[in-house]
LUMKEMI-951174 format. One record per residue (C-alpha): residue number from 1; x, y, z. Coordinates in nm, 3 decimals. Each point is the difference from the previous one (the first is absolute). Layout:
% LUMKEMI-951174
> NUM	X	Y	Z
...
END
This chain:
% LUMKEMI-951174
> 1	1.236	-0.658	-3.093
> 2	0.101	-0.071	-0.340
> 3	0.197	0.202	-0.310
> 4	-0.169	0.004	-0.317
> 5	0.085	0.066	-0.362
> 6	-0.305	0.193	-0.185
> 7	-0.269	-0.075	0.200
> 8	-0.325	-0.107	-0.119
> 9	0.141	0.084	-0.340
> 10	0.071	0.381	0.036
> 11	0.355	0.163	0.071
> 12	-0.157	0.105	0.348
> 13	-0.332	-0.127	0.189
> 14	-0.097	0.130	0.375
> 15	-0.288	-0.065	0.208
> 16	-0.174	-0.316	0.127
> 17	-0.185	-0.229	-0.288
> 18	-0.127	-0.331	0.120
> 19	0.205	-0.152	0.303
> 20	0.290	0.179	-0.125
> 21	0.191	0.355	0.124
> 22	0.174	0.148	-0.295
> 23	0.242	0.294	0.118
> 24	0.315	0.155	-0.094
> 25	0.320	0.087	0.266
> 26	0.264	0.172	-0.152
> 27	0.093	-0.080	-0.288
> 28	-0.139	-0.416	0.020
> 29	-0.356	-0.112	-0.076
> 30	-0.150	-0.206	0.263
> 31	-0.297	-0.214	0.078
> 32	-0.129	-0.104	0.313
> 33	-0.303	-0.231	0.126
> 34	-0.289	0.229	0.095
> 35	-0.096	0.019	0.323
> 36	-0.327	0.084	0.213
> 37	0.098	0.122	0.323
> 38	-0.189	-0.175	0.275
> 39	-0.290	0.263	0.255
> 40	0.024	-0.240	0.361
> 41	-0.337	0.053	0.107
> 42	0.007	-0.199	0.314
> 43	-0.289	0.088	0.306
> 44	0.329	0.117	0.181
> 45	0.105	0.237	-0.315
> 46	-0.323	0.131	-0.006
> 47	-0.037	0.131	0.291
> 48	0.350	0.173	0.063
> 49	-0.082	0.190	-0.305
> 50	-0.357	0.091	0.109
> 51	0.186	0.128	0.305
> 52	0.253	0.180	-0.190
> 53	-0.232	0.214	-0.218
> 54	-0.231	0.074	0.270
> 55	0.295	0.132	0.198
> 56	0.137	0.207	-0.326
> 57	-0.365	0.115	-0.046
> 58	-0.024	0.105	0.355
> 59	0.287	0.172	0.009
> 60	-0.098	0.220	-0.232
> 61	-0.297	0.092	0.181
> 62	0.184	0.139	0.304
> 63	0.047	0.329	0.061
> 64	0.319	0.217	-0.054
> 65	0.094	0.056	0.355
> 66	-0.001	-0.426	0.003
> 67	0.136	-0.033	-0.274
> 68	0.344	0.242	0.096
> 69	-0.035	-0.219	0.303
> 70	0.053	-0.335	-0.168
> 71	0.248	0.141	-0.217
> 72	0.186	0.177	0.302
> 73	0.009	-0.421	0.140
> 74	0.133	-0.162	-0.294
> 75	0.274	0.267	0.010
> 76	0.092	-0.069	0.377
> 77	-0.003	-0.387	-0.124
> 78	0.224	-0.072	-0.259
> 79	-0.011	-0.412	-0.148
> 80	0.260	-0.190	-0.117
> 81	0.001	-0.149	-0.344
> 82	0.097	-0.332	-0.100
> 83	0.359	0.082	-0.088
> 84	0.030	0.178	0.362
> 85	-0.085	0.400	-0.099
> 86	-0.203	0.217	0.218
> 87	-0.272	0.160	-0.196
> 88	-0.296	0.216	0.113
> 89	-0.337	-0.110	-0.061
> 90	-0.244	0.216	-0.112
> 91	-0.281	0.087	0.236
> 92	-0.284	-0.193	-0.193
> 93	0.280	-0.332	0.005
> 94	0.014	0.060	0.391
> 95	-0.385	0.050	0.035
> 96	-0.061	-0.344	-0.170
> 97	0.293	-0.164	0.156
> 98	-0.148	0.056	0.360
> 99	-0.354	-0.049	-0.081
> 100	0.002	-0.306	-0.229
> 101	0.013	-0.228	0.305
> 102	-0.300	0.213	0.152
> 103	-0.202	-0.054	-0.282
> 104	0.096	-0.358	-0.041
> 105	-0.165	-0.089	0.331
> 106	-0.308	0.168	-0.024
> 107	0.113	0.329	0.142
> 108	-0.012	0.339	-0.080
> 109	0.224	0.233	-0.188
> 110	0.238	0.274	0.216
> 111	-0.002	0.314	-0.113
> 112	0.251	0.125	0.211
> 113	0.411	-0.152	-0.016
> 114	0.087	-0.117	0.373
> 115	0.191	0.221	0.212
> 116	0.181	-0.261	0.186
> 117	0.172	-0.360	-0.105
> 118	-0.156	-0.306	0.096
> 119	0.018	-0.094	0.400
> 120	-0.047	-0.368	-0.011
> 121	0.153	-0.306	-0.215
> 122	0.040	-0.330	0.053
> 123	0.224	-0.283	0.114
> 124	0.088	-0.335	0.009
> 125	-0.207	-0.192	-0.227
> 126	-0.056	-0.368	0.130
> 127	-0.131	-0.352	-0.175
> 128	-0.197	-0.110	0.275
> 129	-0.074	-0.344	-0.228
> 130	-0.322	-0.156	-0.180
> 131	-0.339	0.235	-0.019
> 132	-0.308	-0.084	0.201
> 133	-0.194	-0.141	-0.220
> 134	0.009	-0.279	-0.264
> 135	0.198	0.210	-0.254
> 136	0.350	0.045	-0.153
> 137	0.279	0.241	0.092
> 138	0.113	0.159	0.331
> 139	-0.116	0.163	0.325
> 140	0.175	0.371	0.023
> 141	0.076	0.287	0.287
> 142	0.201	0.328	0.064
> 143	0.008	0.206	0.293
> 144	0.030	0.373	-0.057
> 145	0.188	0.289	0.200
> 146	-0.300	0.062	0.224
> 147	-0.103	0.312	-0.190
> 148	-0.230	-0.171	-0.239
> 149	-0.354	0.067	0.037
> 150	-0.356	-0.147	-0.226
> 151	0.005	0.293	-0.170
> 152	0.380	-0.120	-0.175
> 153	-0.035	-0.298	-0.258
> 154	0.279	-0.255	-0.112
> 155	-0.015	-0.135	-0.327
> 156	0.110	-0.425	-0.041
> 157	0.192	-0.091	-0.341
> 158	0.072	-0.333	-0.092
> 159	0.284	-0.098	-0.294
> 160	0.019	-0.390	-0.115
> 161	-0.100	-0.267	-0.012
> 162	0.384	-0.083	-0.128
> 163	0.148	-0.322	0.002
> 164	0.356	0.063	0.158
> 165	0.074	0.119	0.300
> 166	0.244	0.266	-0.101
> 167	-0.185	0.160	-0.242
> 168	-0.080	0.394	0.123
> 169	-0.296	0.149	-0.092
> 170	0.006	0.312	-0.284
> 171	-0.167	0.292	-0.008
> 172	-0.285	-0.143	-0.261
> 173	0.013	-0.312	0.215
> 174	-0.214	0.123	0.312
> 175	-0.383	0.041	-0.046
> 176	-0.239	0.195	0.244
> 177	-0.171	-0.290	0.273
> 178	-0.143	0.252	0.245
> 179	-0.044	0.275	0.187
> 180	-0.133	0.053	0.380
> 181	-0.025	0.239	0.321
> 182	0.380	0.095	0.110
> 183	-0.086	-0.131	0.351
> 184	-0.124	-0.388	-0.165
> 185	0.344	-0.115	0.023
> 186	-0.053	-0.358	-0.197
> 187	-0.155	-0.158	-0.264
> 188	-0.066	-0.340	-0.132
> 189	0.127	-0.054	-0.336
> 190	-0.189	-0.266	-0.239
> 191	0.270	0.029	-0.305
> 192	-0.006	-0.407	-0.111
> 193	0.245	-0.193	-0.174
> 194	0.111	-0.214	0.324
> 195	0.380	-0.034	0.070
> 196	0.107	0.294	-0.252
> 197	0.187	0.277	0.110
> 198	-0.155	0.324	0.050
> 199	0.065	0.374	0.109
> 200	-0.226	0.267	0.172
> 201	0.010	0.328	0.069
> 202	-0.105	0.195	0.292
> 203	0.012	0.402	-0.049
> 204	-0.165	0.268	0.263
> 205	-0.202	0.260	-0.159
> 206	-0.128	0.337	0.188
> 207	-0.340	0.144	-0.024
> 208	0.160	0.257	-0.245
> 209	0.136	-0.257	-0.233
> 210	0.364	0.025	0.136
> 211	0.229	-0.351	-0.062
> 212	0.264	-0.173	0.206
> 213	0.253	-0.248	-0.124
> 214	-0.159	-0.328	-0.027
> 215	0.148	-0.274	0.216
> 216	-0.044	-0.332	-0.168
> 217	-0.003	-0.399	0.056
> 218	0.102	-0.295	-0.178
> 219	-0.234	-0.295	0.038
> 220	-0.117	-0.335	-0.121
> 221	-0.339	-0.067	-0.065
> 222	-0.154	-0.233	0.229
> 223	-0.352	-0.216	0.037
> 224	-0.303	0.132	0.222
> 225	-0.059	-0.158	0.329
END
C-alpha cells in the first residue's frame, strides 16, 4: 500500500479504478493493487459445501421438539476455540457437526442427538510396509478397544508429501482419503511420491457421527511389491 498526494489530480479519491484501489486511512490517502478473491472449487470442497448446505436445510425442517433436543445437546457439549476458550455451539452447529460424517459417507442424518458417548476408539496405528499391489504408499493397520462394529466408521486422512522428516503437518495440510466400516482394521494407502514423507491419521466415528481423537503415523511412501 502506498501513500499518495492529490490522487487522480483530485483532493480525494476513493474506490477502484482499473487495477488500483484508492482509499482513505485516518488522514492519509492510500492506494493499493486491486485483488480479486479466489473461490476454490475442487471436487472435495464442492462436496463439503453441498453437505453443509443440505444439513442446514434439513435442520430447519426438524420439529420444534427435535430442535430443542439439539439445543440441549449443544449446551451439554461445549467446544473450545483456537484460543482455548470454551463456548456452547448452537443446536444447528451440533446437528451439522455430528451428521456431516454420515452424509459424507453416504448415510442418512440422525434427527435426534446421541444420548451416550462413543463406545469405541482406535489404538496402535501400525506401518506394515509396502502395499501388496504395484502401487506407491504403504499398508496400515490399527486395533480397537473391542467395542467397534461394522455399523461404526473409520476415516483416514493424509498429509504430504513432505521433503523433510521433521515437517509436522498443519491443519490445512490434511486431506480426506477414505471412509470404511469401523471393524475393517486396515487399509492400503496409494499416495505416490516414492521416498517422500507422509502422515496418516485414522479416527473412529460411531453410528451417531461422534468422533474420537485421531491417531497418527508418519511414513515414507514405498514402491509396491
